[in-house]
C-alpha positions as CSV (number, residue, x, y, z in Angstrom):
1,X,12.7,26.6,39.7
2,X,9.0,26.1,40.4
3,X,7.3,22.7,40.0
4,X,5.3,24.1,37.0
5,X,8.6,24.9,35.2
6,X,10.0,21.5,36.0
7,X,6.8,19.7,34.9
8,X,6.8,21.7,31.6
9,X,10.4,20.7,30.9
10,X,9.7,17.0,31.5
11,X,6.6,17.1,29.4
12,X,8.4,18.7,26.5
13,X,11.4,16.4,26.7
14,X,9.1,13.3,26.8
15,X,7.3,14.7,23.6
16,X,10.6,14.5,21.7
17,X,11.0,11.5,19.4
18,X,13.9,9.2,20.1
19,X,16.6,8.8,17.5
20,X,15.8,5.8,15.2
21,X,17.8,2.6,15.9
22,X,19.2,1.2,12.7
23,X,18.4,1.9,9.1
24,X,14.8,2.5,8.1
25,X,15.4,1.3,4.6
26,X,15.0,-2.4,5.6
27,X,11.5,-1.8,7.0
28,X,10.0,0.2,4.2
29,X,7.3,-1.4,2.1
30,X,7.8,-0.5,-1.6
31,X,4.5,-2.2,-2.7
32,X,1.0,-1.3,-1.7
33,X,-0.9,-4.0,0.2
34,X,-3.4,-4.4,-2.6
35,X,-0.6,-4.8,-5.2
36,X,1.1,-7.4,-3.0
37,X,-2.1,-9.4,-2.8
38,X,-2.6,-9.2,-6.6
39,X,1.1,-10.3,-7.2
40,X,0.8,-13.2,-4.7
41,X,-2.4,-14.5,-6.3
42,X,-1.5,-14.0,-10.0
43,X,1.9,-15.7,-9.6
44,X,1.1,-18.2,-6.9
45,X,-2.2,-19.6,-8.3
46,X,-0.8,-21.0,-11.5
47,X,2.2,-22.4,-9.7
48,X,-0.1,-24.1,-7.2
49,X,-2.4,-25.5,-10.0
50,X,0.5,-26.8,-12.1
51,X,1.9,-28.6,-9.0
52,X,-1.4,-30.3,-8.6
53,X,-1.4,-31.3,-12.3
54,X,2.2,-32.8,-12.0
55,X,1.4,-34.5,-8.7
56,X,-1.6,-36.2,-10.3
57,X,0.5,-37.2,-13.3
58,X,3.2,-38.8,-11.1
59,X,0.6,-40.6,-9.0
60,X,-1.6,-41.9,-11.8
61,X,1.2,-42.7,-14.3
62,X,-0.3,-42.9,-17.8
63,X,-2.3,-39.9,-19.0
64,X,-4.1,-41.8,-21.8
65,X,-6.1,-45.0,-22.3
66,X,-6.4,-46.5,-25.8
67,X,-8.7,-49.4,-26.7
68,X,-6.5,-51.7,-28.5
69,X,-7.8,-54.8,-30.5
70,X,-8.3,-58.0,-28.5
71,X,-5.6,-59.8,-30.4
72,X,-2.9,-57.3,-29.2
73,X,-0.5,-58.4,-26.5
74,X,0.4,-56.4,-23.5
75,X,3.5,-54.9,-25.0
76,X,1.5,-53.9,-28.2
77,X,-1.1,-52.2,-26.1
78,X,1.6,-50.3,-24.2
79,X,3.1,-49.3,-27.5
80,X,-0.3,-48.0,-28.7
81,X,-0.7,-45.9,-25.6
82,X,2.8,-44.4,-25.9
83,X,2.5,-43.7,-29.6
84,X,-0.8,-42.0,-29.4
85,X,0.3,-39.9,-26.4
86,X,3.4,-38.8,-28.3
87,X,1.4,-37.8,-31.4
88,X,-1.9,-36.5,-29.9
89,X,-3.4,-36.2,-33.3
90,X,-7.2,-36.8,-33.8
91,X,-8.3,-38.2,-37.1
92,X,-11.8,-37.5,-38.4
93,X,-13.6,-39.0,-41.4
94,X,-16.0,-37.0,-43.5
95,X,-18.9,-38.4,-45.5
96,X,-16.7,-39.1,-48.5
97,X,-14.3,-41.1,-46.4
98,X,-11.5,-38.5,-46.4
99,X,-9.6,-38.0,-43.2
100,X,-8.7,-34.7,-41.5
101,X,-6.1,-34.5,-38.8
102,X,-6.4,-32.2,-35.7
103,X,-3.5,-31.7,-33.3
104,X,-4.1,-31.9,-29.6
105,X,-0.6,-31.0,-28.5
106,X,-1.8,-28.1,-26.4
107,X,-3.1,-30.6,-23.9
108,X,0.4,-31.9,-23.4
109,X,1.9,-28.3,-23.2
110,X,-0.9,-27.0,-20.8
111,X,1.0,-27.6,-17.5
112,X,4.1,-25.9,-18.9
113,X,2.0,-23.0,-20.2
114,X,0.9,-22.4,-16.6
115,X,4.5,-22.1,-15.6
116,X,5.0,-19.5,-18.4
117,X,1.9,-17.6,-17.2
118,X,3.3,-17.5,-13.6
119,X,6.6,-16.1,-14.9
120,X,4.8,-13.5,-17.1
121,X,2.7,-12.4,-14.2
122,X,5.8,-11.6,-12.2
123,X,7.2,-9.3,-14.9
124,X,5.1,-6.2,-13.8
125,X,6.5,-6.6,-10.3
126,X,10.1,-6.8,-11.6
127,X,9.4,-3.7,-13.8
128,X,8.3,-1.8,-10.7
129,X,11.2,-3.1,-8.5
130,X,14.0,-2.1,-10.9
131,X,12.6,1.1,-12.4
132,X,10.6,2.9,-9.7
133,X,11.3,1.3,-6.3
134,X,14.9,2.7,-5.8
135,X,13.7,6.3,-6.4
136,X,10.6,5.7,-4.3
137,X,12.8,4.3,-1.5
138,X,15.0,7.4,-1.4
139,X,12.0,9.7,-1.4
140,X,10.3,7.8,1.4
141,X,13.4,7.8,3.5
142,X,13.9,11.6,3.1
143,X,10.2,12.5,3.7
144,X,9.8,10.2,6.7
145,X,13.0,11.6,8.2
146,X,12.0,15.2,7.6
147,X,8.5,14.7,9.0
148,X,9.9,13.3,12.2
149,X,12.6,16.0,12.4
150,X,10.1,18.8,11.8
151,X,8.0,17.5,14.7
152,X,11.1,17.4,16.9
153,X,12.1,20.9,15.8
154,X,8.6,22.1,16.8
155,X,9.0,20.6,20.3
156,X,12.5,22.1,20.6
157,X,11.2,25.5,19.6
158,X,8.7,25.3,22.4
159,X,11.4,24.4,24.8
160,X,13.4,27.4,23.7
161,X,10.3,29.6,24.1
162,X,9.9,28.4,27.7
163,X,13.5,29.2,28.5
164,X,13.3,32.6,26.9
165,X,10.1,33.4,28.7
166,X,11.7,32.4,32.0
167,X,14.7,34.6,31.4
168,X,12.5,37.5,30.2
169,X,11.9,40.4,32.7
170,X,9.1,42.0,30.6
171,X,6.3,39.7,29.6
172,X,4.9,42.2,27.0
173,X,8.1,42.4,25.1
174,X,8.3,38.6,24.9
175,X,4.7,38.2,23.6
176,X,5.2,41.0,21.1
177,X,8.3,39.2,19.7
178,X,6.3,36.0,19.7
179,X,3.4,37.4,17.7
180,X,5.9,39.1,15.3
181,X,7.5,35.7,14.6
182,X,4.1,34.2,13.9
183,X,3.2,37.0,11.5
184,X,6.5,36.8,9.6
185,X,6.4,33.0,9.5
186,X,9.7,32.4,11.3
187,X,8.4,29.2,12.8
188,X,8.3,27.5,9.4
189,X,10.7,24.8,8.1
190,X,9.9,25.1,4.4
191,X,12.3,22.4,3.0
192,X,9.9,19.5,3.3
193,X,6.9,21.5,2.0
194,X,8.8,22.7,-1.1
195,X,10.1,19.2,-1.8
196,X,6.6,17.8,-1.7
197,X,5.3,20.6,-3.9
198,X,8.1,19.9,-6.4
199,X,7.0,16.2,-6.5
200,X,3.7,17.4,-8.0
201,X,5.6,18.3,-11.2
202,X,7.2,14.9,-11.4
203,X,5.5,11.9,-13.1
204,X,8.1,9.2,-13.2
205,X,6.7,7.2,-10.3
206,X,3.1,7.5,-11.4
207,X,4.1,6.5,-15.0
208,X,5.8,3.4,-13.8
209,X,2.9,2.5,-11.5
210,X,0.4,2.9,-14.3
211,X,2.6,0.9,-16.7
212,X,2.8,-1.9,-14.2
213,X,-0.9,-2.1,-13.8
214,X,-1.7,-1.8,-17.5
215,X,0.8,-4.5,-18.3
216,X,-0.8,-6.7,-15.6
217,X,-4.2,-6.1,-17.1
218,X,-2.9,-7.0,-20.5
219,X,-1.4,-10.3,-19.2
220,X,-4.6,-11.2,-17.4
221,X,-6.6,-10.6,-20.6
222,X,-4.2,-12.6,-22.7
223,X,-4.3,-15.5,-20.1
224,X,-8.1,-15.5,-20.1
225,X,-8.2,-15.5,-23.9
226,X,-5.7,-18.4,-24.0
227,X,-7.8,-20.4,-21.5
228,X,-11.0,-19.7,-23.4
229,X,-9.3,-20.8,-26.7
230,X,-8.4,-24.1,-25.0
231,X,-11.9,-24.7,-23.9
232,X,-13.4,-23.9,-27.3
233,X,-10.9,-25.9,-29.3
234,X,-9.5,-28.7,-27.1
235,X,-11.1,-29.0,-23.6
236,X,-14.4,-30.3,-24.9
237,X,-12.9,-33.4,-26.6
238,X,-11.8,-36.1,-24.1
239,X,-12.0,-38.9,-26.7
240,X,-10.2,-39.0,-30.1
241,X,-9.2,-41.4,-32.8
242,X,-5.5,-42.2,-33.1
243,X,-3.7,-43.8,-36.0
244,X,-0.7,-46.1,-35.4
245,X,-0.3,-47.3,-39.0
246,X,3.1,-45.7,-39.4
247,X,6.5,-47.1,-40.0
248,X,6.7,-50.9,-39.8
249,X,2.9,-51.1,-39.1
250,X,1.9,-49.2,-42.2
251,X,1.2,-52.4,-44.3
252,X,0.1,-54.7,-41.5
253,X,-3.5,-55.8,-42.3
254,X,-4.4,-56.8,-38.7
255,X,-3.8,-53.3,-37.5
256,X,-6.9,-51.1,-37.7
257,X,-6.8,-47.6,-39.4
258,X,-7.7,-45.8,-36.1
259,X,-7.9,-46.7,-32.5
260,X,-10.2,-44.9,-30.0
261,X,-8.4,-43.3,-27.1
262,X,-9.6,-41.5,-24.0
263,X,-7.7,-38.8,-22.0
264,X,-7.9,-39.7,-18.3
265,X,-6.7,-36.2,-17.1
266,X,-9.3,-34.3,-19.1
267,X,-11.5,-33.2,-16.1
268,X,-8.5,-32.1,-14.1
269,X,-7.3,-29.8,-16.8
270,X,-10.8,-28.4,-17.2
271,X,-11.0,-27.6,-13.5
272,X,-7.6,-26.0,-13.4
273,X,-8.2,-23.8,-16.4
274,X,-11.7,-22.7,-15.0
275,X,-10.2,-21.9,-11.6
276,X,-7.3,-19.9,-13.0
277,X,-9.4,-18.0,-15.4
278,X,-12.2,-17.3,-12.9
279,X,-9.8,-15.9,-10.3
280,X,-8.0,-13.7,-12.9
281,X,-11.4,-12.2,-14.0
282,X,-12.1,-11.3,-10.4
283,X,-8.7,-9.7,-10.0
284,X,-9.1,-7.4,-13.0
285,X,-11.4,-5.0,-11.1
286,X,-8.9,-4.8,-8.2
287,X,-6.2,-3.8,-10.6
288,X,-8.5,-1.2,-12.2
289,X,-9.3,0.2,-8.7
290,X,-5.6,0.5,-7.9
291,X,-5.2,2.8,-10.9
292,X,-8.4,4.8,-10.3
293,X,-7.3,5.7,-6.8
294,X,-4.7,8.0,-8.4
295,X,-7.5,10.2,-9.7
296,X,-8.2,11.7,-6.2
297,X,-6.0,12.9,-3.3
298,X,-5.8,10.9,-0.1
299,X,-5.7,13.9,2.3
300,X,-5.8,11.9,5.6
301,X,-2.0,12.1,6.1
302,X,-1.8,15.7,5.0
303,X,-4.6,16.8,7.3
304,X,-2.7,15.3,10.3
305,X,0.6,16.9,9.4
306,X,-1.0,20.3,8.9
307,X,-0.2,20.6,12.6
308,X,3.5,21.1,11.6
309,X,4.5,24.8,11.1
310,X,6.0,23.9,7.7
311,X,3.1,21.9,6.4
312,X,0.3,23.9,4.8
313,X,-0.3,22.2,1.4
314,X,-4.0,21.9,2.2
315,X,-4.6,25.3,3.8
316,X,-2.9,27.2,0.9
317,X,-4.6,24.9,-1.6
318,X,-1.3,23.9,-3.3
319,X,-2.6,20.5,-4.5
320,X,-3.1,20.4,-8.2
321,X,-4.0,17.4,-10.5
322,X,-3.7,14.2,-8.5
323,X,-2.0,12.2,-11.2
324,X,1.6,12.9,-10.2
325,X,4.4,11.5,-8.0
326,X,3.2,13.2,-4.8
327,X,0.0,11.2,-4.8
328,X,1.9,8.0,-5.2
329,X,4.2,9.0,-2.3
330,X,1.2,9.8,-0.1
331,X,-0.2,6.3,-0.8
332,X,3.1,4.7,0.2
333,X,3.4,6.9,3.3
334,X,0.1,5.4,4.4
335,X,1.4,1.9,3.8
336,X,4.5,2.8,5.9
337,X,2.7,4.6,8.6
338,X,4.4,2.5,11.3
339,X,7.7,4.1,10.3
340,X,6.3,7.6,10.9
341,X,7.0,7.9,14.7
342,X,5.5,11.4,14.8
343,X,2.2,10.3,13.2
344,X,0.6,8.9,16.4
345,X,1.5,11.9,18.5
346,X,0.3,14.4,15.9
347,X,-2.9,12.4,15.6
348,X,-3.4,12.7,19.3
349,X,-2.8,16.4,19.1
350,X,-5.4,16.7,16.3
351,X,-7.9,14.8,18.4
352,X,-7.4,17.1,21.4
353,X,-7.6,20.1,19.1
354,X,-11.1,19.1,18.1
355,X,-12.4,19.0,21.7
356,X,-10.6,22.1,23.0
357,X,-12.8,25.1,23.8
358,X,-10.9,27.5,21.5
359,X,-9.6,25.5,18.5
360,X,-9.0,28.7,16.5
361,X,-6.0,29.6,18.7
362,X,-4.3,26.2,18.0
363,X,-3.0,26.2,14.5
364,X,0.2,24.1,14.8
365,X,1.7,21.7,17.3
366,X,3.8,24.6,18.5
367,X,0.6,26.4,19.7
368,X,-0.6,23.2,21.4
369,X,2.6,22.4,23.2
370,X,2.9,26.0,24.2
371,X,-0.4,25.8,25.9
372,X,0.6,22.6,27.6
373,X,3.8,24.2,28.8
374,X,1.8,27.0,30.5
375,X,2.4,29.7,27.9
376,X,-0.4,31.6,26.1
377,X,-0.3,31.7,22.3
378,X,-1.1,35.5,22.5
379,X,-0.2,38.3,24.7
380,X,-2.3,38.2,28.0
381,X,-4.3,41.4,27.5
382,X,-6.1,41.3,30.9
383,X,-2.8,41.2,32.8
384,X,-1.3,44.0,30.7
385,X,-4.4,46.2,31.2
386,X,-4.5,45.6,34.9
387,X,-0.9,46.4,35.3
388,X,-1.3,49.6,33.3
389,X,-4.4,50.8,35.2
390,X,-3.1,50.2,38.7
391,X,0.5,51.2,38.0
392,X,1.7,47.8,39.2
393,X,4.6,46.1,37.4
394,X,3.7,43.3,34.9
395,X,3.3,39.8,36.2
396,X,6.4,37.8,36.8
397,X,7.4,35.0,34.5
398,X,6.6,32.3,37.1
399,X,3.0,33.6,37.3
400,X,2.4,33.4,33.6
401,X,4.1,30.1,33.1
402,X,2.0,28.3,35.8
403,X,-0.3,25.7,34.4
404,X,-3.8,27.1,33.9
405,X,-6.7,25.3,35.6
406,X,-9.3,23.7,33.3
407,X,-12.9,25.0,33.0
408,X,-14.2,22.4,35.3
409,X,-11.6,23.2,37.9
410,X,-12.5,26.9,37.6
411,X,-16.2,26.1,38.2
412,X,-15.3,24.1,41.3
413,X,-13.1,26.8,42.9
414,X,-16.2,28.3,44.7
415,X,-17.4,27.0,48.1
416,X,-19.2,23.7,47.9
417,X,-22.7,23.4,49.3
418,X,-23.1,21.6,52.6
419,X,-19.6,22.7,53.8
420,X,-19.0,25.4,56.4
421,X,-19.1,28.9,54.9
422,X,-21.1,27.9,51.9
423,X,-24.2,29.8,52.9
């Protein structure tokens, strides 16, 4: 066996992908990077802010300061603070002397409402995890496995072609059979292509994805409305009038009708609500963008895998309306590109295809690896004509399988100037 044959076998064996070690299911990402960022911010921000509010409450102690009369003892002043904090009712007097009561209980419930907001923001992620993620996981496992297997089948096909060519005594018969196989599309592996085409008629994944983002937008809008309501109704009033003339103190003449009180945590709650609402407003365009990207196809991955014999969704224009499950799967394949072992190799083949002198003869990875192995992708016409004209037998398999010199090497085969015999 010649050195060229041995080098071709080593090159093709190195091009094969190794078998994956362990299960790929553990490494798959079932959330897009932008969705993970949105989930982290919408859930983590209110939890962080409410922890700051509770930390301040524990460190400062009392949340209210009432101005009791001078004749009140220390215990009476503490009672006034506790009673007004428990009630949180503001009394206003009109021109006629009538009193109107206004409840400020939302200030006391504000930290707990942030906890409720964080739980509500996690619901869209739970909806996606338990309704769409299992089906998406199985689809990704099958498609990634089939893409890598299709690449390996292409390399094994070239290995078989090299062995058949080495064993063939008539080069013309081999190339006629090769061209016949290309015309009749025997090199294709249509299972993956048909599966992806079938996913264009399915809408369960895209429906769950749109529902998740619409629910998230609804929750963001509801949170912003709630925080705006607090600012308009409560967060502008840090001082209020509290009445303690209840129970045993109702008929006490030395107890005033109302006592002025001040909320010491008021500025902190204002800052927390403004921060939370401002970040949520900025996240709304990100959620809208995540939905709008479903209105167009991301053809980067498809263009790379067009090098597979079985993958011609783009060349045959089989893509229809982008709002379907196939578009979602392509987005998640991009997010799990590290699990596609064949992607980097096909990407390199595509890059070399762009710089080759005759890209029209390289349609698939089979054609490219055939050239690297020393085989032409079409019948060598010049050798056949020369053999027919001179009556010589066709070239042997070792002559055809030898690696062809590059254009630069061909240009350098002549005598070099300055050397003997160059004149």
